[in-house]
N, C-alpha and C positions, 0 to 999 in steps of 0.2 A: 195809525197808531191813535188811540183815544187818550186824550189828555184830561186835565183837571175839569174841563167843561162837563164831563160825564158825571162827576160828583155833584155839581150844581144842578144838572138836569135831573138827577135822581131825587134830589131834595125838592125841586119844583114839581115833579111828578107826584111825590108823596103829598105835598101840600095841596095840590089840585085834587087829588083823590079824596083827601079828607074834607075839603070844602065843598065838593060836589056830590059826595055820597048821600043818598036818600036814607038817612039813618032812622030806624024805628025808635019809638019812645024809650025802649029798654036798652038802647045802645050804651056801651061802657067804654071808657078810656082806661088804658093801663100804662104803667112804666115797669120796666124790668131790668135787672142786672144779671150777668151770667159770668161764669168763669170755669176753666177746666183744663183738660189735656188736649194737646194737638199732636196727631201723628201724620207724617207725610211719607208717601212712598219715595223710592229713589227718584231724585229729580235731576233733570239735565241743567248743567251750567256750562256754557260755551262748548256744546256738543259732547260732553262727558257726563256719564251717569254717576251721581254721587249719593251715598246713603245719608239719611237724615236721622238725627236724634229725636227723641220725644220732646215736645215743647209745651207751651202754654198759650191759653187764649183768655181774653176778657172782653166784655162788651156791655152795651146798653141799648134799649129800644124804647120807643113810644108807639103805642098801637091804639087803634080804635075799632070796635066791633060795628061794622056797617050792617050786619044781620046777626041774629043770635049766635050762629056757628061760623061766621066769616069775619076776619079781621084784616086790616091793612096796617102795616107798621113801617116805621123807618128805624133802621138799626145800624149801629157802628160796632165793628168788631176788630180787635187787634190780635194777631197771632205772632209768635216768635219761636223759632227753632234754630239749631246749629247744624251744620254739616258734620257728620260723624268724623271724629279724629281731628277736627279743626275748630277748637272751642271759640276762636275769635271771628269765625265766618258765620255770621247770623243771616237768616232769611226772615224778613218781617213782612207783614201785610196789614194794612189798615183798610178796612172796607166800609163803605156806606151803601146799604142795600135798602130797596123798597121791597117788602115781603108781603105775599098773600098767605093767610094762614086759615086753614079749615079745621075746626074742632069737631070731632065726631059726636060729642055731646057736651053741653055746657053745665049740666048739673051731675051730681054724684061724687063719690070719693075718688075716682080716677077719671081723668078727662084726656084722652088721647088726641093728638093733633098732628097734622102734616102741613108743610109749607114750601113755597118756592119763592126765590128772590132774585133780583137783578140789580146791578149798579156798577159802581166804580171801585176799583182796588188799587191802592198805591202799594206796589211791591218794591221792597228795598233789600239791597244786598250789601253787607259790610264785610270786610273792612274798607272796601272801595267807595263807600258812600254813594253807591249807584241806586237810583230809583226810577220807577216808571209808573204812570197811571194808565191802567188798562181796564177793558171791560171784564166783569165777573159775574158769576151766578152761583146760586146755592140751592140745595134741597135740605129739608130738615124734617124730622120726626121726633116727637116727644110725648111725655106724659105729665100733665099738670095735676098737682094734688093740693086740695085746700088745706091751709094750716089753721088760720083764725081769722074770722071776719073777712076783711077784703084782701088778706095776704094769702098767697099760695106759693108753693114751691114747684119746681119742675126739673126734670131730667131730660136731657135733649142730645140727639145725634145731629150733626151737621156736616154735610159734604160741601165744600167750597172749592171752586175752580176759577181760574182766570187765564186770560190770553197771555202768551209769552211776553215777558218784559224784556226791554233792551235799553241800554244807555252806554254811550261812548264805545260802541262796538262789542260790548258784553251782552249776552243773552241769557236769561234764566227762567225756569218754570216755577209756577206756583199752583199747588193743589193740596188740600188738606182735608183730614178726617178729624172732627172735633167732637169730644164727648164733654158735656158741660152740665153743671148744676146752677140753678138760679132761683131768684125770688121775684115774684111779680105782685104789684100792688094795683088793684082795680078801684077806680073811683067814678 
């Protein structure tokens, strides 16, 4: 079982990547915020398959372009959903990921991109106040659209998956499909 050390390790990896990157003169740093809808397939909880309601997610990231089309970012994301028919049974996940992002082009009115990330996910289940820190990964695809000056908006799909969480004899899955809208400021 991977514990909280994974989150600290992901932060150290991101800092090392940012400090050791051979950045070109035109490199840019950005910050972004995102929020949107989360869907989860039926998930296992203690060996029983349960339907999930639609939920929400929100997050923030700090990134740096190490090449014109390649960025490395550190991102925190929070998701929350309920088990269908059980409004007080929440499944939450707070992730800290290091992402590599490839932009197909940096100029123009529409800038498509893809990315992959790895890191730690704290998966929680209530009402039992159970939580576990596990390894997670994600894949994303989106479109960035310039708005004005250094501000752009984006629409993004993100698939996030994590190892099975367990606490006090309980086991539960975490997997999510996230569709989000966001704002990015580049400086």
